C-alpha positions as CSV (number, residue, x, y, z in Angstrom):
1,M,-104.6,27.3,-202.1
2,G,-102.6,30.3,-202.8
3,A,-104.4,31.9,-199.5
4,A,-103.1,29.0,-197.4
5,V,-99.5,29.5,-198.9
6,L,-99.3,33.2,-198.5
7,A,-99.2,31.7,-194.8
8,F,-95.8,31.2,-195.2
9,C,-95.7,34.7,-195.0
10,A,-97.5,34.9,-191.8
11,A,-94.8,35.7,-189.8
12,L,-95.0,39.0,-191.6
13,A,-96.1,40.1,-188.1
14,P,-98.5,43.2,-187.9
15,A,-98.0,45.7,-190.6
16,V,-99.5,49.0,-190.7
17,T,-99.6,51.1,-193.5
18,V,-97.8,54.7,-192.8
19,A,-99.2,57.8,-194.1
20,P,-98.0,59.4,-197.4
21,T,-97.9,63.1,-196.1
22,P,-95.9,63.3,-192.9
23,A,-96.4,66.3,-190.6
24,R,-93.5,65.4,-187.9
25,A,-90.3,64.0,-188.9
26,A,-91.2,61.3,-186.8
27,D,-93.9,60.5,-189.5
28,T,-91.6,60.3,-192.2
29,V,-89.9,56.9,-193.4
30,R,-87.0,58.3,-192.0
31,G,-88.2,59.1,-189.2
32,L,-89.5,56.2,-188.0
33,Q,-86.2,53.9,-188.8
34,W,-85.3,54.4,-185.4
35,Y,-83.1,51.2,-185.4
36,L,-80.8,53.4,-188.1
37,D,-79.9,55.6,-185.3
38,Y,-79.6,52.9,-183.0
39,L,-77.2,50.7,-184.6
40,K,-74.9,53.9,-185.9
41,I,-75.5,53.2,-189.5
42,P,-74.8,56.5,-190.5
43,A,-70.7,56.0,-188.8
44,A,-71.1,52.8,-190.4
45,H,-72.1,54.1,-194.0
46,Q,-68.7,56.5,-193.5
47,I,-67.0,52.9,-193.9
48,T,-68.4,51.2,-195.8
49,K,-72.2,50.8,-198.0
50,G,-71.9,47.2,-198.9
51,A,-70.9,47.4,-202.4
52,G,-69.7,44.2,-204.4
53,V,-71.9,42.3,-202.2
54,V,-74.5,40.0,-202.9
55,V,-77.5,39.3,-201.1
56,A,-79.6,36.7,-202.2
57,L,-83.1,36.9,-200.9
58,V,-85.6,33.4,-201.0
59,D,-88.7,34.7,-200.5
60,T,-92.0,35.9,-202.5
61,G,-90.5,37.7,-205.0
62,V,-88.9,41.6,-205.1
63,E,-91.3,44.6,-206.4
64,A,-87.9,45.7,-208.7
65,S,-90.4,48.7,-209.5
66,H,-90.3,50.2,-207.0
67,P,-88.7,53.6,-205.7
68,D,-86.5,52.3,-203.2
69,L,-85.2,49.7,-205.1
70,R,-85.1,50.4,-208.9
71,G,-81.5,49.9,-209.6
72,Q,-81.0,47.2,-206.4
73,V,-82.5,44.3,-207.6
74,L,-80.4,41.5,-210.0
75,A,-82.6,38.9,-212.5
76,G,-82.7,36.1,-210.4
77,H,-84.5,33.0,-210.2
78,G,-88.7,31.3,-209.3
79,T,-88.8,28.0,-208.0
80,N,-91.7,27.1,-209.6
81,V,-94.1,28.0,-212.6
82,T,-96.2,30.5,-210.6
83,A,-93.4,32.7,-209.6
84,A,-92.2,35.1,-211.7
85,S,-88.9,33.3,-213.9
86,D,-86.4,36.5,-212.7
87,G,-87.6,36.8,-209.3
88,R,-88.5,40.5,-210.2
89,R,-92.0,40.6,-209.2
90,D,-93.5,40.1,-205.5
91,D,-96.4,38.0,-205.4
92,D,-97.2,38.6,-202.0
93,K,-100.4,40.8,-202.7
94,E,-101.4,41.1,-199.0
95,K,-98.2,42.1,-197.2
96,G,-95.4,42.2,-199.9
97,H,-92.8,40.4,-197.7
98,G,-90.2,40.1,-200.0
99,T,-89.8,43.9,-201.4
100,K,-90.3,44.5,-197.1
101,M,-87.0,42.3,-197.1
102,A,-85.0,43.7,-200.1
103,G,-85.6,47.1,-198.9
104,T,-84.9,46.7,-195.6
105,I,-81.3,45.0,-196.7
106,A,-80.7,47.4,-199.8
107,G,-83.2,50.3,-199.9
108,R,-81.2,53.0,-201.9
109,G,-82.6,55.8,-199.3
110,G,-82.1,59.8,-200.7
111,G,-84.9,61.8,-198.8
112,A,-86.8,61.6,-195.8
113,M,-89.6,59.7,-197.6
114,N,-87.4,56.9,-199.0
115,E,-86.1,53.9,-197.4
116,L,-82.2,53.5,-196.4
117,G,-81.3,50.3,-196.5
118,I,-78.4,48.8,-194.2
119,A,-76.3,48.0,-197.0
120,P,-77.6,50.5,-199.7
121,A,-75.0,49.8,-202.3
122,A,-75.2,45.9,-201.9
123,K,-77.6,44.4,-204.9
124,I,-80.3,41.8,-203.8
125,L,-80.5,38.8,-206.0
126,P,-84.6,37.4,-205.7
127,V,-85.0,33.7,-205.6
128,S,-88.9,33.8,-205.7
129,M,-91.1,30.8,-204.3
130,G,-94.3,33.1,-205.3
131,T,-97.3,32.4,-202.9
132,N,-97.7,28.7,-203.7
133,F,-94.6,27.2,-202.8
134,D,-93.9,24.2,-200.3
135,G,-90.5,22.8,-198.9
136,Q,-89.0,21.9,-201.7
137,D,-89.2,25.3,-203.2
138,L,-87.2,26.4,-200.5
139,V,-84.7,23.7,-201.1
140,L,-83.9,24.8,-204.6
141,G,-83.9,28.5,-203.7
142,V,-81.0,28.2,-201.4
143,R,-79.2,25.5,-203.4
144,W,-79.6,28.0,-206.5
145,A,-78.8,31.5,-204.5
146,A,-75.7,28.9,-203.0
147,D,-74.9,28.4,-207.1
148,N,-75.5,31.9,-208.7
149,G,-72.8,34.1,-206.7
150,A,-74.3,34.8,-203.3
151,D,-72.4,36.4,-200.7
152,V,-75.2,36.1,-198.5
153,I,-78.4,34.2,-198.2
154,N,-81.4,36.0,-196.1
155,L,-84.2,33.6,-195.2
156,S,-87.2,35.5,-193.2
157,L,-89.0,32.3,-193.0
158,G,-89.4,29.5,-190.4
159,D,-91.5,26.2,-189.3
160,E,-91.6,24.8,-185.7
161,R,-91.0,20.9,-187.7
162,T,-88.0,19.2,-187.7
163,A,-85.8,20.0,-190.9
164,S,-85.9,17.8,-193.8
165,P,-82.9,15.9,-194.7
166,E,-82.9,17.9,-198.2
167,L,-82.8,21.3,-196.6
168,V,-80.2,20.2,-194.5
169,D,-78.2,19.0,-197.3
170,A,-78.9,22.3,-199.0
171,I,-78.0,24.9,-196.1
172,N,-74.9,22.8,-195.7
173,Y,-73.9,23.0,-199.3
174,A,-74.9,27.2,-199.2
175,L,-72.3,26.9,-196.2
176,S,-69.5,24.6,-198.5
177,K,-70.3,28.1,-201.1
178,D,-68.8,30.1,-198.9
179,A,-71.9,31.9,-198.3
180,V,-73.3,33.1,-195.0
181,V,-77.1,31.9,-194.4
182,V,-79.0,34.2,-192.1
183,A,-82.5,33.0,-190.9
184,S,-85.3,34.6,-188.8
185,A,-85.6,32.5,-185.4
186,G,-89.5,33.0,-185.0
187,N,-92.6,35.0,-183.8
188,V,-94.8,34.0,-180.6
189,E,-97.5,36.1,-182.3
190,Q,-97.4,33.4,-184.8
191,G,-97.7,30.0,-182.7
192,D,-94.1,29.6,-183.0
193,R,-92.4,28.5,-179.4
194,Q,-88.9,27.6,-180.2
195,V,-86.2,28.8,-182.6
196,T,-87.7,27.6,-186.1
197,S,-86.0,26.0,-189.1
198,P,-83.8,26.7,-191.1
199,A,-82.3,29.1,-188.2
200,N,-81.9,25.8,-185.9
201,I,-80.0,24.1,-188.5
202,P,-76.2,24.1,-187.2
203,G,-74.1,26.6,-188.9
204,V,-77.0,29.1,-189.5
205,V,-77.2,32.8,-188.0
206,A,-80.2,32.2,-186.3
207,V,-81.8,35.8,-185.4
208,T,-84.2,37.4,-182.6
209,G,-85.3,40.5,-181.9
210,F,-84.9,43.2,-179.3
211,D,-87.1,46.2,-178.6
212,K,-86.4,50.1,-178.8
213,R,-85.1,50.2,-175.6
214,G,-82.9,47.3,-176.4
215,G,-84.7,44.8,-174.3
216,F,-85.6,41.3,-175.3
217,F,-89.2,41.7,-177.6
218,A,-91.6,39.9,-175.8
219,G,-92.7,38.9,-179.8
220,S,-89.4,36.5,-180.2
221,V,-89.0,32.9,-179.7
222,Q,-86.0,32.2,-177.8
223,G,-83.9,29.0,-177.7
224,P,-80.2,27.8,-177.4
225,E,-80.0,28.1,-181.1
226,A,-79.9,32.0,-181.0
227,V,-77.1,33.4,-182.4
228,I,-77.8,37.0,-182.4
229,A,-80.2,39.9,-181.6
230,S,-81.7,42.9,-183.7
231,P,-84.5,45.4,-183.9
232,M,-87.6,43.9,-184.0
233,E,-90.4,46.2,-183.0
234,S,-92.1,48.8,-185.8
235,I,-90.1,48.0,-188.5
236,I,-90.9,50.0,-191.7
237,G,-90.3,48.7,-195.5
238,P,-91.2,49.2,-198.7
239,V,-94.6,47.0,-200.3
240,P,-95.5,47.3,-203.9
241,K,-98.7,49.8,-204.2
242,V,-101.4,46.6,-204.3
243,V,-100.3,46.6,-200.8
244,S,-100.6,50.3,-199.2
245,P,-101.1,53.3,-201.2
246,N,-98.1,55.5,-200.2
247,G,-95.9,52.5,-200.7
248,Y,-94.6,51.7,-197.2
249,S,-95.6,49.2,-194.0
250,L,-94.7,49.0,-190.2
251,G,-94.6,45.7,-188.8
252,S,-92.3,44.0,-186.1
253,G,-91.2,40.4,-186.6
254,T,-87.9,38.7,-186.6
255,S,-88.3,38.7,-190.6
256,S,-87.0,42.3,-190.6
257,S,-84.4,41.5,-187.5
258,A,-83.0,38.7,-190.0
259,A,-83.4,41.3,-192.8
260,I,-81.3,44.0,-190.7
261,I,-78.6,41.1,-189.8
262,S,-78.0,40.1,-193.6
263,G,-77.8,44.1,-194.7
264,V,-74.7,44.1,-191.9
265,V,-73.2,40.9,-193.2
266,A,-73.1,42.5,-196.2
267,L,-71.3,45.9,-194.9
268,I,-68.8,43.1,-193.3
269,R,-67.8,41.2,-196.4
270,S,-67.7,45.0,-198.1
271,K,-64.9,45.6,-195.8
272,Y,-63.5,43.0,-195.5
273,P,-63.7,41.1,-199.2
274,K,-61.1,38.4,-198.7
275,L,-62.8,37.2,-195.4
276,D,-64.7,33.7,-195.8
277,A,-67.6,33.1,-194.5
278,P,-66.3,31.8,-191.0
279,N,-64.8,34.5,-190.2
280,V,-67.2,36.8,-191.2
281,I,-69.6,34.7,-188.9
282,S,-66.7,35.1,-186.2
283,R,-66.8,39.0,-186.7
284,L,-70.5,39.3,-186.1
285,I,-70.9,37.7,-182.8
286,E,-67.4,38.5,-181.4
287,T,-68.3,42.3,-182.0
288,S,-71.7,41.8,-180.3
289,R,-72.8,43.8,-177.1
290,D,-73.2,40.7,-174.7
291,A,-77.1,41.0,-173.2
292,G,-79.3,39.1,-170.7
293,P,-77.0,36.4,-168.3
294,T,-73.2,36.8,-169.7
295,G,-72.1,34.9,-172.6
296,R,-74.4,33.3,-174.8
297,D,-78.1,32.9,-173.9
298,P,-81.2,31.6,-175.2
299,Q,-82.6,35.4,-175.8
300,F,-79.8,37.5,-177.2
301,G,-77.4,34.8,-178.5
302,F,-73.8,36.2,-178.2
303,G,-75.6,39.6,-177.8
304,R,-76.8,43.0,-179.6
305,V,-75.6,43.4,-182.9
306,D,-73.1,46.5,-183.2
307,P,-72.1,46.9,-186.9
308,V,-69.7,49.6,-186.2
309,A,-67.6,47.5,-183.9
310,A,-68.3,44.6,-186.5
311,L,-66.2,46.9,-189.2
312,T,-63.6,48.2,-186.7
313,R,-62.9,45.9,-184.0
314,S,-59.5,43.3,-184.2
315,V,-60.8,39.7,-184.1
316,P,-58.7,36.9,-184.2
317,A,-59.1,34.4,-187.6
318,V,-60.8,31.2,-187.3
319,T,-60.5,27.8,-189.4
320,A,-64.4,26.8,-189.1
321,N,-67.6,28.3,-188.4
322,P,-67.7,29.1,-184.9
323,L,-71.6,28.1,-185.0
324,L,-70.7,24.2,-185.6
325,K,-70.4,21.9,-182.7
326,G,-67.1,20.0,-182.8
327,E,-65.0,21.8,-185.0
328,A,-62.3,23.8,-184.3
329,A,-63.1,27.7,-184.4
330,G,-60.7,28.9,-181.8
331,P,-58.3,31.6,-183.1
332,T,-55.4,30.6,-185.6
333,R,-52.5,32.8,-187.0
334,A,-53.4,35.6,-189.3
335,G,-54.1,34.6,-192.7
336,G,-55.8,31.7,-191.6
337,A,-59.2,31.9,-193.3
338,T,-60.2,30.0,-196.3
339,R,-59.7,32.2,-198.9
340,P,-56.2,33.2,-199.7
341,G,-54.1,36.7,-198.9
342,D,-56.4,37.3,-196.1
343,D,-54.3,39.0,-192.9
344,D,-56.7,40.2,-190.7
345,G,-53.8,41.5,-188.1
346,P,-50.5,40.9,-187.4
347,A,-49.1,37.7,-186.6
348,V,-48.3,36.9,-183.0
349,E,-44.8,36.5,-181.8
350,F,-43.8,34.7,-178.3
351,G,-40.7,35.7,-176.8
352,V,-38.3,34.0,-173.7
353,T,-37.4,36.3,-171.0
354,N,-36.1,34.0,-168.4
355,K,-32.4,33.3,-169.7
356,A,-31.7,30.8,-167.1
357,G,-34.8,28.7,-168.4
358,A,-33.6,28.9,-171.8
359,I,-30.6,27.5,-171.4
360,V,-32.3,24.6,-169.6
361,Q,-34.9,24.1,-172.4
362,V,-31.5,24.2,-174.7
363,G,-29.7,21.6,-173.2
364,L,-32.7,19.4,-172.9
365,C,-33.7,19.6,-176.6
366,V,-30.0,18.5,-177.6
367,G,-29.6,15.9,-174.3
368,V,-32.3,13.5,-174.3
369,P,-32.0,13.2,-178.2
370,I,-28.2,11.7,-177.5
371,I,-29.1,9.5,-174.5
372,G,-32.5,8.2,-176.6
373,L,-29.9,6.9,-179.3
374,I,-27.4,5.3,-176.5
375,V,-30.3,3.6,-175.4
376,L,-31.5,2.2,-178.5
377,F,-28.0,1.2,-179.5
378,V,-27.3,-0.9,-176.5
379,V,-30.8,-2.5,-176.5
380,L,-30.3,-3.3,-180.4
381,R,-26.7,-5.1,-179.4
382,R,-28.2,-7.1,-176.8
383,R,-31.0,-8.3,-179.0
384,K,-28.4,-8.9,-181.2
385,R,-27.0,-11.4,-179.1
386,R,-29.8,-13.4,-177.6
387,V,-31.4,-14.0,-180.8
388,P,-30.2,-16.5,-183.4
389,P,-30.2,-15.9,-187.2
390,A,-33.4,-17.3,-188.7
391,A,-33.2,-20.2,-191.2
392,V,-33.1,-19.3,-194.9
393,G,-35.1,-21.0,-197.0
394,P,-39.2,-20.4,-198.2
395,Y,-41.2,-19.1,-196.1
396,P,-44.6,-20.7,-194.9
397,G,-47.1,-20.5,-197.4
398,A,-44.8,-19.9,-200.5
399,P,-45.4,-21.7,-203.4
400,G,-44.9,-25.3,-203.3
401,M,-44.7,-25.1,-199.1
402,P,-47.5,-26.1,-196.9
403,P,-48.9,-22.9,-194.8
404,P,-47.9,-22.1,-191.5
405,G,-48.8,-24.7,-188.7
406,W,-49.3,-27.6,-191.3
407,P,-48.6,-31.2,-190.4
408,A,-44.2,-31.9,-191.9
409,T,-46.1,-35.9,-192.6
410,R,-48.9,-34.7,-194.8
411,P,-48.8,-33.3,-198.4
412,P,-49.7,-29.2,-198.7
413,P,-53.1,-28.8,-199.6
414,A,-54.3,-27.5,-203.4
415,G,-54.8,-24.2,-202.4
416,Y,-54.2,-21.9,-199.3
417,G,-57.6,-20.6,-197.3
418,P,-60.8,-20.0,-198.5
419,P,-61.1,-16.8,-201.1
420,P,-61.3,-13.1,-199.5
421,Q,-65.2,-12.4,-199.7
422,P,-66.4,-8.8,-199.4
423,V,-66.9,-7.4,-196.3
424,P,-70.6,-7.6,-195.4
425,G,-72.4,-4.0,-196.2
426,Y,-69.5,-2.4,-197.9
427,G,-70.2,0.2,-200.3
428,P,-72.7,2.8,-200.8
429,P,-75.2,2.7,-198.2
430,P,-79.3,2.5,-199.1
431,G,-81.2,5.2,-200.0
432,Q,-82.5,6.2,-197.0
433,P,-86.5,7.7,-197.3
434,G,-86.8,11.3,-197.6
435,H,-89.9,13.3,-196.8
436,G,-90.5,16.6,-198.0
437,Y,-90.4,20.2,-196.3
438,P,-93.4,20.2,-196.2
439,P,-94.0,16.8,-198.3
440,P,-94.8,17.6,-202.1
441,G,-98.3,18.8,-202.4
442,H,-98.9,19.9,-198.5
443,P,-99.8,23.2,-198.1
444,A,-97.7,26.0,-195.9
445,Q,-100.2,26.3,-193.0
446,G,-100.8,30.4,-191.8
447,H,-100.6,32.1,-188.5
448,P,-102.3,35.5,-188.0
449,P,-100.4,38.5,-187.6
450,A,-100.0,39.9,-184.2
451,Q,-101.1,43.2,-183.7
452,T,-99.5,46.5,-183.4
453,A,-100.9,49.7,-182.6
454,P,-100.9,52.0,-185.7
455,A,-98.3,54.8,-186.2
456,P,-100.0,58.5,-186.5
457,G,-102.3,58.6,-189.1
458,T,-102.1,54.5,-190.8
459,S,-104.6,51.9,-190.8
460,G,-104.8,49.1,-189.6
461,W,-103.8,45.6,-191.0
462,P,-105.7,42.7,-191.5
463,G,-105.6,39.4,-189.7
464,S,-105.7,36.1,-191.4
465,G,-106.7,32.9,-190.7
466,P,-105.8,30.4,-186.8
467,P,-102.5,29.7,-186.1
468,S,-101.5,26.0,-187.4
469,P,-97.9,24.2,-187.5
470,G,-96.8,24.8,-191.6
471,P,-93.6,27.4,-192.5
472,H,-93.9,30.9,-192.5
473,Q,-92.2,34.2,-192.6
474,Q,-91.5,35.9,-189.8
475,Q,-92.6,39.4,-191.2
């Protein structure tokens, strides 16, 4: 059972351990973090490092004792009896998935052989599902994170099956609690053919991946639900020693892409603490760099993430999550965000430059109401002349009087019409049959990790079983 559910982590695509004693800068942990320089994270850290932000990680747990994560991991939660009750233990003995995601988001850094996270001053709130979990654990994990102070909820996992109503409700609940929900889109190598759930649920930031040159990474799925793209190729991260003796692994997957975006969201929320979640999402996508076809496209979504632009550029406020269909998401007046006191820019004022046009407008504004009053007065006088006064007396249907249309020669009936009846079907809607995600007791199925060439001085990563349609993590 545990081995089968470990496949929920199968999207930990290929993981390759890193040599513990590198001879070149490119072989150091920091040297292998190519995406930090690509995204200009050192410049972003001059503005903020994510202090004051809590990122919930619904995953396999986090090895809180890893040197790069000491002091970064809060006491969290376990969704079942097999998981660590506080989430501060990684039960994934094969890939250390939760620990790697935590380090990618909030690694402390401190040297060439230490992982520097995107938001090293943010805190990780681990919500562990262990390795023996089902869809109900994911639902419980999302809801617990939303109820316990998560500013960002990272879901580096996916399932091609349609999201259960319970999971959709949990995601909507998290959005209603002002959390930004980030999820990995899916990996081709793991058998995914489209944007997976929960990334495809409206309102979620669905993350695809690009390579070291900025091109769309072939291992990432694509689809109309794509929101933003971030680095995916050869991402290094900390893992428990049981996974790798040197404490790090390297691999390609949209799990890491989602973790990077969660870190960027933490930077935005730290820099703009008064912004609500819809405006944080708007800032994230409005400042992205367009790639691929003009506008939103199935590969890059709105574009490649640009952390420095997201922290510095002026972005109009919105009143609703721009990723929710049918919701007003256009610019509004400054301070239009949900959280009080937000003011991301000056209010827009309008001036009149055509004086003659202004005079005409004033004349119309004053004259039209006066003309309307005159017309109304004339109509009322004419009606007064033509309509005879109504007879004074009891109204039809009053006590002691027959109902309207009742013959005058017949006595009035004992009652007036049948008693009122309730509208059929009015009241609470009937219960809808639900279904699990997957059904309770259904073990998550696995996919083999994609293969990547080992880095210098590294060893290969063992494969896993054949692909199947179960939920899995995206590396």
